[in-house]
DRENROTOR-643476 format. One record per atom (N, C-alpha, C): residue in one letter; x, y, z. Coordinates in steps of 0.001 Angstrom, whole numbers, plus 500000, padded with zeros to 6 digits. Layout:
AXYZ...
//
This chain:
M500845498814500000M500000500000500000M500890501248500000A500609502175499070A501415503400498959A501087504346500103Q502111505049500577Q501902506024501646Q501269507289501075K500367507897501843K499749509151501430K500590510310501932S500585511391501162S501308512586501592S500543513255502730N501236514104503466N500581514852504553N499413515681504028R499606516277502862R498541517091502269R497295516247501989K497498515042501427K496376514157501116K495711513663502399L496525513343503405L495958512902504682L495098514001505305W495582515230505255W494822516355505818W493535516576505032A493609516520503703A492407516700502880A491372515620503190D491835514381503352D490924513291503703D490290513527505075Y491084513992506037Y490582514267507384Y489498515349507348V489765516440506636V488792517540506552V487513517065505868Q487658516302504790Q486491515785504066Q485670514856504963K486336513963505695K485650513016506575K484913513758507680K485562514767508275K484939515545509345K483698516270508833A483810516846507614A482673517563507043A481533516601506714T481880515419506203T480862514427505867T480146513942507123N480892513678508188N480303513206509443N479429514263510102S479757515533509910S478968516586510540S477811517026509662G477734516500508419G476652516869507517G476868518219506847Q478053518805507003Q478350520093506382Q479229519884505161T479153520828504253T480091520801503137T481331521578503565P482510521150503128P483728521848503532P483722523296503037K484206524200503870K484286525603503490K485482525808502576S485315526705501599S486453527018500746S487358527999501481V488616527928501176V489598528792501816V490072529809500786S490023531067501133S490493532120500244S491918532493500625L492765532622499620L494143533029499866L494262534543499978G493200535272499704G493237536726499778G493383537341498405A493209538649498361A493261539376497097A494701539490496598F494837539491495279F496139539679494659F496608541117494869F497915541326494790F498475542666494960F498183543527493740E497845544767493995E497760545785492951E498298547071493532G499228547703492838G499792548958493313G501246549103492919T501961549910493692T503357550232493393T504272549652494475I505329549018494015I506288548365494900I507671548948494638L508375549291495710L509784549647495596L510580548415495999G511283547828495044G512138546675495308G513554547140495569I514206546546496565I515563546950496923I516449545726497086D517627545801496452D518692544819496650D519808545577497367P519840545506498712P520737546375499472P522169545851499601S523088546794499588S524496546513499833S525139547838500221L526198547804500977L526786549041501461L527327549911500327R527961549305499348R528615550093498288R527949549962496925G526962549077496793G526286548905495500G524887548377495670S523927549271495853S522528548870496041S521734549085494763G520743548220494560G519863548360493406G518451548698493857F517762549496493046F516400549929493343F515556549801492082A514318549356492234A513398549267491098A511988549577491590L511345550491490913L509978550886491244L509063550291490195I508154549426490647I507290548689489723I505830548927490063E505041549155489024E503587549224489189E503022547894488698Y502157547291489517Y501586545991489177Y500070546080489283K499388545928488144K497924545997488121K497380544966487153K496371544256487613K495671543265486789K496630542301486096G497654541880486835G498589540897486313G499650541459485394N499680542776485206N500681543399484339N501654544227485162A502936544056484876A503978544793485589A504611545821484665C504868546992485225C505485548078484475C506589548701485325L507784548798484769L508894549426485477L508743550940485361L508603551618486502L508446553071486521L509798553774486620D510728553184487375D512033553808487571D512992552767488140K514273553010487969K515299552116488498K516560552921488754A517388552413489650A518644553099489954A519625552128490589T520899552382490339T521983551693491036T522738552750491815L522955552490493074L523702553411493920L525076552804494169K526086553299493453K527475552860493635K528171553916494481I528802553481495573I529443554412496500I530921554067496616S531742555048496420S533195554891496440S533697554473497828N534833553786497842N535470553366499089N535962554549499929R536043555723499343R536520556882500109R535483557372501113Y534228556905500954Y533180557290501899Y533135556307503065S532875556821504249S532777555960505437S531470555170505401M531388554189506267M530166553385506369M528963554271506704I529139555208507607I528037556098508000I527569556922506814D528525557429506006D528161558187504806D527367557315503836C527802556083503674C527109555147502781C525666554917503235L525484554709504534L524143554472505060L523254555684504812G523816556884504979G523064558099504701G522659558200503241K523559557822502340K523261557871500901K522185556850500528I522222555671501145I521187554657500891I519821555186501344G519770555728502565G518517556287503068G518007557414502192S518909558277501722S518514559394500851S517970558900499517Q518564557824498976Q518072557272497709Q516655556718497870V516418556023498983V515065555513499237V514100556677499406E514499557704500141E513666558911500308E513293559510498958A514250559579498034A513983560149496714A512886559371495988F512932558041496077F511876557229495459F510535557466496153L510542557499497476L509292557662498225L508689559053498030N509522560063497836N509020561414497605N508467561589496192G508965560778495251G508558560934493855G507286560213493470T506923559166494191T505779558320493824T505123557769495077K503808557538494990K503120556865496104K503492555381496047V504238554945497032V504669553546497113V503761552830498104N503144551718497661N502254550947498530N503019549999499437H504032549325498883H504812548348499643H506284548463499265L507132548096500201L508563547983499935L508935546512500068A509633545982499069A510090544588499100A511606544597499066I512219543855499974I513675543861500095I514199542439500211E515375542236499651E515979540909499728E516563540693501118Q516298539522501684Q516860539168502984Q518360538952502861T519039539112503975T520467538857503994T520718537365503839I521609537034502936I521964535628502765I522914535219503879Y523066533939504062Y523963533439505097Y525392533841504764V526043534470505721V527455534833505556V528233534306506761Q529450533837506508Q530262533287507588Q530987534370508362N531196535522507747N531957536589508366N531009537508509139F531233537634510430F530376538452511291F530368539913510860Q531522540445510496Q531610541845510097Q530802542106508822T530862541187507866T530083541326506635T528591541301506950A528179540409507832A526765540336508222A526316541640508870Q527169542224509697Q526854543497510353Q526681544614509326I527575544677508352I527536545709507319I526273545555506473L525965544322506071L524751544082505275L523500544434506075G523500544103507356G522360544447508202G522170545950508325A523272546675508428A523188548138508514A522653548720507212A523107548200506071A522623548679504768A521125548419504618R520680547247505048R519256546925504995R518456547867505891G518981548138507079G518308549045507997G518169550442507410A519237550918506757A519194552245506131A518160552290505010A517989551178504299A517019551121503204A515580551015503720I515396550307504830I514052550078505369I513532551272506173A514420551964506886A514008553018507822A513109554097507203P513432554650506022P512548555691505470P511123555199505219A510985553954504786A509643553397504559A508937553152505884A509671552609506862A509079552329508171A508592553609508837M509341554699508681M508938555967509289M507685556552508635R507377556097507426R506155556539506734R505039555505506840A505252554470507613A504284553379507803A503973552656506495I504951552580505602I504807551792504376I505185550352504723P504317549398504448P504625548005504793P505894547508504090V506723546797504843V507983546268504328V507915544741504354F508312544117503243F508279542662503116F509663542175502706E510099541105503341E511427540554503085E511303539198502393Y512178538968501421Y512156537716500666Y513556537126500572A513643535839500841A514917535130500721A515304535039499246P516593535121498942P517029535036497541P516502533799496813L516473532657497489L515959531434496840L514487531570496469R513713532223497335R512287532422497048R512100533365495862V512919534403495794V512831535342494678V513117534613493367K514199533840493343K514565533106492130K513483532105491740Q512907531456492726Q511830530496492457Q510625531192491841A510255532357492372A509088533088491873A509313533646490472I510539534033490161I510832534676488885I511211533674487798V512151532794488106V512679531873487101V512049530487487199G511578530132488402G511043528797488604G512072527839489173K513305528339489393K514377527532489966K515060528348491051G515162527788492243G515788528488493353G517282528668493213R517902527934492309R519356528027492118R519713528733490807A518815529547490294A519065530255489041A520216531251489204S520925531510488117S522043532456488144S521524533889488056K522395534847488382K522045536265488252K521642536584486818E522352535982485869E522060536221484454E520673535699484075Q520313534525484583Q518981533971484300Q517889534850484904V518104535319486127V517133536199486780V516992537487485978A518118538092485604A518094539354484855A517364539188483531K517647538118482810K517012537895481502K515501537698481654T515091536952482666T513660536736482890T512970538048483273V513605538823484149V513031540120484544V512930541037483331E513958541053482486E513913541866481266E512730541471480388N512501540164480255N511376539682479440N510033540053480068L509934539941481383L508673540258482068L508331541741481993L509356542593482037L509133544041482070L509356544724480721S509836543975479728S510181544537478415S511156545700478551V512192545495479368V513216546507479644V514572545816479624E515598546519479158E516950545976479225E517694546585480403F518324545740481194F519100546209482340F520589546328482013N521012545799480873N522406545904480429N523398545527481529E523178544366482109E524043543806483148E524115544663484410A523123545512484627A523008546240485901A522289545298486862Y523050544329487404Y522446543246488181Y521825543721489493D522337544793490071D521711545307491294D520282545758490999E520083546411489848E518745546871489459E517843545699489097S518370544742488333S517530543598487947S517180542747489166D518090542643490146D517781541917491381D516701542645492178A516770543983492213A515750544764492916A514387544596492234A514392544599490907A513142544390490167A512600542987490421A513493542002490530A513071540622490804A512399540522492167V512938541217493178V512330541196494514V510932541822494454A510812542942493742A509507543597493614A508514542697492891L508954542038491829L508070541133491088L507689539917491926C508630539390492699C508328538280493606C507192538681494544H507276539881495077H506220540376495969H504892540485495218A504931541059494033A503709541227493244A503063539882492926F503878538890492610F503367537577492222F502851536758493400T503421536941494583T503139536017495682T502360536595496852W502341537917497026W501678538511498186W500161538439498011R499466538176499103R498007538157499106R497512538953500296D496449539718500101D495851540518501176D495021539610502058S495487539372503252S494804538439504160S493582539067504827D493374540372504648D492226541040505268D490940540798504508E491047540252503293E489827540070502491E489310538653502596
//
């Protein structure tokens, strides 16, 4: 006898309970799809990517994008200020509904993790101060949502994002990664209040 998956066992349990109680099983709603403007951010201390995407009725449109490259002559504090200012510029220019940011990947070096965390904080703070909801996505989840493979290369992600948005990023991977995070949010987020 073949083993049933947990999902099948649960479905059978719910069906049996509903049948025994004389009720029909209730349908479960995943919530409304996202519609609005998302600021996607791929944060890094010296090279952050930003992409502003409007997503409505299943169609995505790139409104703006930027790469923030910061020279080594600037201190960490200066870099954090520049990241925050770049996010402010996007938030001042357009009504942003949600901010989507890539989570920090596992790093073995404590100092690198600290620097990445500070860069993420600088990127998130302007949105948090305006009460704009912030959503974090693991790199594997972003790649899965965009390419269909969690181990996709930067080039595969960039090419897929270019095709989805009908825009060329010309190997500006920070921008294409930021757009991928925003698209991941658009494709997967559901409004649980509905």
